[in-house]
C-alpha positions in Angstrom: 16.1 21.2 -14.4 14.3 24.0 -16.3 10.9 24.2 -18.0 9.0 21.1 -19.1 5.5 20.4 -20.5 3.6 17.6 -22.2 0.4 17.0 -24.1 -1.4 16.8 -20.7 -0.3 17.4 -17.1 -2.1 15.9 -14.2 -1.3 17.7 -10.9 -2.5 15.0 -8.6 -6.0 16.6 -8.3 -6.9 17.3 -11.9 -5.8 18.1 -15.4 -4.0 21.4 -15.8 -5.0 23.6 -18.7 -3.5 23.0 -22.1 -0.1 24.6 -22.5 0.7 24.6 -18.7 4.4 24.4 -18.1 6.3 23.3 -15.0 9.4 25.2 -13.9 11.6 22.8 -11.8 14.7 23.3 -9.7 17.7 21.1 -10.2 16.6 19.0 -7.2 13.2 18.4 -8.8 11.3 20.9 -6.6 8.5 22.8 -8.3 9.4 26.5 -8.6 6.2 27.6 -10.5 3.5 26.5 -12.9 3.2 28.8 -15.9 0.2 29.2 -18.3 2.3 28.8 -21.5 5.6 27.4 -22.6 8.6 29.5 -23.3 11.5 29.1 -25.8 13.5 27.0 -23.3 10.6 24.6 -22.5 11.2 20.8 -23.2 8.0 19.2 -24.4 7.4 15.5 -23.8 5.0 13.1 -25.4 2.2 11.7 -23.3 1.3 12.8 -19.7 3.3 14.4 -16.9 2.1 13.6 -13.4 3.5 13.5 -9.8 5.5 10.4 -8.9 3.4 7.4 -8.0 2.9 6.2 -4.4 2.8 2.5 -3.6 0.8 2.5 -0.4 1.3 -1.2 0.3 4.2 -3.4 -0.6 6.3 -6.3 0.9 9.8 -5.8 -0.4 11.2 -8.4 2.0 9.2 -11.1 0.2 10.6 -10.3 -3.2 12.7 -13.5 -3.3 9.4 -15.5 -3.4 8.4 -14.4 -6.8 6.5 -17.1 -8.7 6.6 -19.6 -5.7 2.9 -19.6 -5.1 0.7 -20.5 -8.1 -2.1 -18.0 -9.1 -5.7 -18.4 -7.9 -5.0 -20.6 -4.9 -7.1 -18.5 -2.6 -5.8 -16.6 0.4 -5.7 -19.5 3.0 -3.5 -21.8 0.9 -1.4 -18.7 0.0 -0.9 -17.9 3.7 0.1 -21.4 4.5 2.8 -21.4 1.8 4.5 -18.1 2.6 5.7 -18.8 6.2 6.6 -22.4 5.3 9.0 -21.4 2.5 10.1 -17.8 3.1 13.4 -18.9 4.6 14.2 -21.5 2.0 16.7 -19.0 0.4 20.1 -17.7 1.2 20.7 -14.2 2.6 22.3 -13.3 -0.7 19.3 -14.4 -2.7 17.0 -12.4 -0.5 19.2 -9.3 -0.7 19.5 -9.5 -4.5 15.8 -9.9 -4.9 14.8 -7.0 -2.7 17.3 -4.7 -4.3 16.0 -5.6 -7.7 12.5 -5.0 -6.5 13.5 -1.6 -5.1 15.0 -0.6 -8.4 11.9 -1.8 -10.2 9.8 0.6 -8.1 12.1 3.5 -8.9 12.2 2.7 -12.6 8.3 2.5 -12.6 8.0 6.0 -11.4 7.3 5.3 -7.7 8.5 8.0 -5.3 7.2 6.6 -2.0 6.3 3.2 -0.5 4.4 1.9 2.5 6.4 -1.3 3.1 5.5 -4.1 5.4 8.3 -5.5 7.6 8.4 -8.6 9.7 12.2 -8.5 9.9 14.9 -5.8 9.6 15.9 -7.1 6.2 14.9 -3.9 4.4 17.2 -1.7 6.4 19.6 -1.7 3.4 17.2 -0.6 0.8 15.7 2.1 3.1 19.1 3.6 3.3 19.4 4.1 -0.4 17.3 7.3 -0.2 15.6 7.1 -3.6 12.2 6.6 -2.1 10.2 8.2 0.7 9.8 5.2 2.9 7.2 4.3 5.6 8.0 1.0 7.2 5.1 -0.8 8.8 6.4 -3.2 11.3 3.9 -6.0 11.3 2.8 -7.7 14.5 1.4 -11.3 14.5 0.1 -13.2 17.4 -3.4 -14.6 17.8 -2.9 -16.4 21.1 -3.9 -14.0 23.9 -1.3 -15.4 26.3 1.5 -14.5 23.9 0.4 -10.9 23.2 3.2 -9.3 25.3 5.9 -11.4 23.8 4.7 -10.8 20.2 4.5 -7.1 20.9 8.0 -7.1 22.4 9.5 -8.6 19.2 7.8 -5.9 17.1 9.1 -3.2 19.4 12.6 -4.5 19.0 12.3 -4.5 15.2 10.7 -1.0 15.3 13.5 0.4 17.4 16.1 -0.8 14.9 14.3 0.9 12.1 13.7 4.1 14.2 17.5 4.3 14.8 18.1 4.6 11.1 18.6 8.3 10.1 17.0 9.9 7.1 14.4 12.6 6.6 12.7 10.3 4.1 12.1 7.6 6.7 9.1 6.8 8.9 8.0 3.7 10.8 5.1 2.4 12.9 4.0 -0.8 14.6 0.8 -2.2 13.0 -1.4 -5.4 13.2 -1.0 -7.9 10.4 -4.7 -8.9 10.0 -7.8 -9.5 12.1 -7.3 -13.3 12.0 -3.7 -13.1 13.2 -3.8 -10.5 16.0 -5.6 -11.0 19.3 -7.6 -8.3 21.0 -4.9 -7.7 23.7 -2.3 -7.4 21.0 -4.5 -4.9 19.1 -4.7 -2.8 22.3 -0.9 -2.9 22.8 -0.3 -1.8 19.2 -2.9 1.0 19.7 -1.2 2.3 22.8 2.3 2.4 21.3 1.7 5.7 19.5 -1.6 7.3 19.0 -0.9 9.3 15.9 0.9 6.9 13.6 -0.7 5.3 10.6 -2.4 1.9 11.2 -2.2 -0.1 8.0 -3.9 -3.5 8.1 -4.8 -6.3 5.7 -8.5 -6.1 5.7 -11.2 -8.6 4.5 -8.9 -10.1 1.8 -10.9 -13.3 2.0 -14.5 -14.1 2.8 -13.2 -16.6 5.3 -12.1 -13.7 7.6 -15.7 -12.5 8.0 -16.9 -16.1 8.5 -14.5 -16.5 11.3 -15.6 -13.4 13.1 -19.3 -13.9 12.6 -19.6 -17.7 13.3 -16.0 -19.0 14.1 -16.0 -21.3 11.1 -14.4 -21.6 7.7 -10.8 -21.5 6.3 -9.3 -19.2 9.0 -9.9 -21.9 11.6 -8.1 -24.4 9.3 -5.2 -21.9 8.9 -4.8 -21.4 12.6 -4.9 -25.1 13.2 -2.2 -25.7 10.6 0.0 -23.1 12.4 -0.6 -24.8 15.8 -2.6 -21.9 17.1 -5.3 -22.7 19.8 -8.4 -20.5 19.1 -10.5 -21.9 21.9 -10.4 -18.6 23.7 -12.0 -16.8 20.8 -15.7 -16.0 20.8 -17.3 -14.9 17.5 -18.7 -11.4 17.6 -21.5 -12.0 15.1 -20.2 -9.0 13.2 -17.8 -8.6 10.3 -14.1 -8.5 11.1 -13.8 -4.8 10.5 -16.7 -3.9 12.7 -15.2 -6.1 15.4 -11.5 -5.1 15.6 -12.1 -1.4 15.2 -13.5 -1.5 18.8 -9.9 -2.2 19.9 -8.2 0.7 18.1 -8.4 4.4 18.7 -10.0 6.7 16.1 -7.1 9.1 16.6 -5.0 7.0 14.2 -5.0 7.6 10.4 -6.0 4.2 8.9 -5.1 2.4 5.7 -7.3 -0.6 5.1 -5.6 -2.9 2.6 -7.1 -5.2 -0.1 -10.8 -4.9 1.0 -11.7 -7.6 -1.5 -14.8 -8.7 0.5 -15.6 -5.4 2.3 -19.2 -4.5 2.2 -21.0 -1.1 2.1 -22.0 -1.4 5.8 -18.3 -1.9 6.7 -17.3 1.3 4.8 -20.1 3.2 6.4 -19.1 1.9 9.8 -15.4 2.9 9.3 -16.4 6.4 8.0 -18.7 7.0 10.9 -16.0 6.1 13.5 -12.8 7.3 12.0 -11.6 10.7 10.9 -8.8 9.8 8.5 -9.5 6.7 6.4 -7.9 5.4 3.1 -8.8 2.2 1.3 -5.8 0.7 -0.4 -6.6 -1.5 -3.5 -4.0 -4.0 -4.8 -6.0 -5.3 -7.8 -3.4 -7.4 -9.5 -2.6 -9.2 -6.2 -6.3 -9.7 -5.6 -6.6 -11.3 -9.0 -3.4 -13.3 -8.4 -4.6 -14.8 -5.1 -8.5 -14.8 -5.1 -9.1 -14.0 -8.8 -11.6 -11.3 -7.9 -11.6 -7.6 -7.2 -13.2 -5.3 -4.5 -16.5 -3.6 -5.4 -14.8 -0.4 -6.5 -18.1 1.2 -7.7 -19.4 0.7 -4.1 -16.4 2.4 -2.6 -16.7 5.3 -5.0 -20.4 5.7 -4.2 -19.4 6.0 -0.5 -16.9 8.8 -1.4 -14.1 6.5 -0.1 -10.5 7.8 -0.3 -8.8 5.2 -2.5 -5.1 4.6 -2.8 -3.1 1.9 -4.6 -0.6 -0.8 -3.7 1.1 -3.7 -5.4 1.4 -6.2 -2.5 4.5 -8.4 -2.9 6.2 -10.1 -5.8 5.0 -13.3 -4.1 1.5 -12.3 -5.2 2.2 -10.1 -8.3 4.2 -10.3 -11.5 5.5 -6.7 -11.2 5.7 -3.6 -8.9 4.0 -1.0 -11.0 1.3 1.4 -9.8 0.5 2.3 -13.4 -0.1 -1.3 -14.2 -2.4 -1.5 -11.2 -4.4 1.5 -12.5 -4.5 0.0 -16.0 -5.9 -3.2 -14.5 -8.7 -1.3 -12.8 -9.4 0.7 -16.0 -9.8 -2.6 -18.0 -12.5 -3.8 -15.6 -14.0 -0.5 -14.7 -13.9 1.5 -17.9 -16.2 4.1 -16.4 -13.5 5.3 -14.0 -11.6 8.2 -15.6 -7.8 8.5 -15.8 -8.2 11.8 -13.9 -9.6 9.8 -11.0 -7.2 6.9 -11.3 -4.1 9.1 -11.4 -5.3 10.8 -8.2 -5.6 7.4 -6.5 -2.0 6.6 -7.6 -0.4 9.9 -6.6 -2.1 12.4 -4.2 -4.2 9.9 -2.3 -1.3 7.6 -1.6 0.8 10.5 -0.3 -2.0 11.6 2.0 -2.5 8.1 3.2 1.2 7.8 4.1 1.1 11.3 5.7 3.7 12.6 3.2 2.4 16.1 2.3 5.5 17.1 0.3 4.8 14.7 -2.5 1.7 13.5 -4.4 0.8 16.8 -6.1 2.5 19.3 -8.4 2.5 22.5 -6.5 5.1 25.2 -6.0 7.4 24.3 -3.1 6.8 20.6 -3.4 9.1 17.9 -4.7 6.7 15.3 -6.1 9.1 13.5 -8.5 7.7 14.1 -12.0 6.9 11.0 -14.1 6.2 10.8 -17.8 3.4 8.4 -18.7 2.8 7.1 -22.2 0.4 4.5 -23.7 -2.2 4.4 -20.9 -4.9 3.8 -23.5 -2.9 0.9 -25.1 -1.8 -2.5 -24.0 1.7 -1.3 -23.2 1.6 1.6 -20.7 4.9 3.0 -19.4 6.0 5.4 -16.8 9.4 7.0 -16.6 10.6 9.1 -13.7 12.0 12.5 -14.8 12.7 14.3 -11.6 
C-alpha cells in the first residue's frame, strides 16, 4: 500500500510524534513506522488510528431495528425481544444482518465480539472482513433444566467451531445473572477454562434488587416468561459479587453494560480476577435506560474499558466512533487519546486478538481515517 501519514496518528496507546509515517504492505500489515514522510507519502486529513473493535454486538437481532421504543427500561425491553424476534421471514433476517455487517466494516470496525443464540450468523462470519469472536449465549434460570439448556448451547457452539477461518473464535457464555442458574454457570465454566467469559452485567438496578432481596422487576420478568424462581435464595450481595463465585478466575472476563455497577463491585472483580475488561455500550444504555455507567468511577479504579454497540434493537447505528463521541459529549474531561485506546487496543485485548488494536510493525490492525471528532459529524473510513 505504501507510505501514509496524517495530521495526527494514534497507535492504539498514544499519539505518535508529528510527522510520523506508516509504511504498509499491500495486505495492510505494518512494515515500519518512520519519523518523517518521504516523497511517496500520501497525507490524509484528520487522524489515522488502528481499526475499531466492537467488543459487544448482537448482529442476529439486526432485523429488530426500531421495534422497541426508546427509554422503556430494561425489563420491558427484555419482554419484547423474545416475543417478537421471530416475527420476520428468514430473508428479512438475512438482509438485516448482512446490512449490519457491512455497516460495521464501513464504520472502520475490524473485529467484533458477537452474541449468538442461534447459528444465523454463520453466513456473515464466513465473509472474512472482520475478526470474529462468537459468544454462544446460554439461557436457563431453572436449575432442573440446566443440562438441557447447556446441551443446546454446546450444539450451537459445535456448529460455529466447525466453520473454518483463522479470523474466527467462539465460546459458550452466560447471558446474564438473572437468566442463568448457578448449576448452568458451573457447566459453562467447566466447558473451557481459558475462553473469554462475556456477560451482560448490572444493566438494570432490578438485577441487584433480585440478588440482594429477591424483589423487583426481575421477578416480574421471570414470571412473565413462566419461570419458577421458588428455588432461588437471595444472597444479600450484588449480582456480580454473587455469580463470580460460580466462575473460575482463570477466564478472561468482559463485563458488558455495567450501568449500575458500583465501586465495590469493580474492586471485588479486580481482587478476584486477573484479566478483566469493562465494556461500555453508551448509546444502548441511553436508548434503554436513559442513563450511563459512572465512567469517572471506573477510571478512578484503573479499569480496562472497551466499547460495544449492543444491537440495532437498542441502537440507531453500529459505530464505535459514535459511541466514543457520545461519551465525550457527557464526559468532556476524557481525552481523545484515552477514548481511542478504549475503541481500539483495549477491545482487541479484551477479545484476545493480539494482532490488531495497535499500530506496530508486524501487525495488521486495519488503519482507519477519522475526521470531525470535535464536530457534530464525526466519520471514520477504513483504509487498510
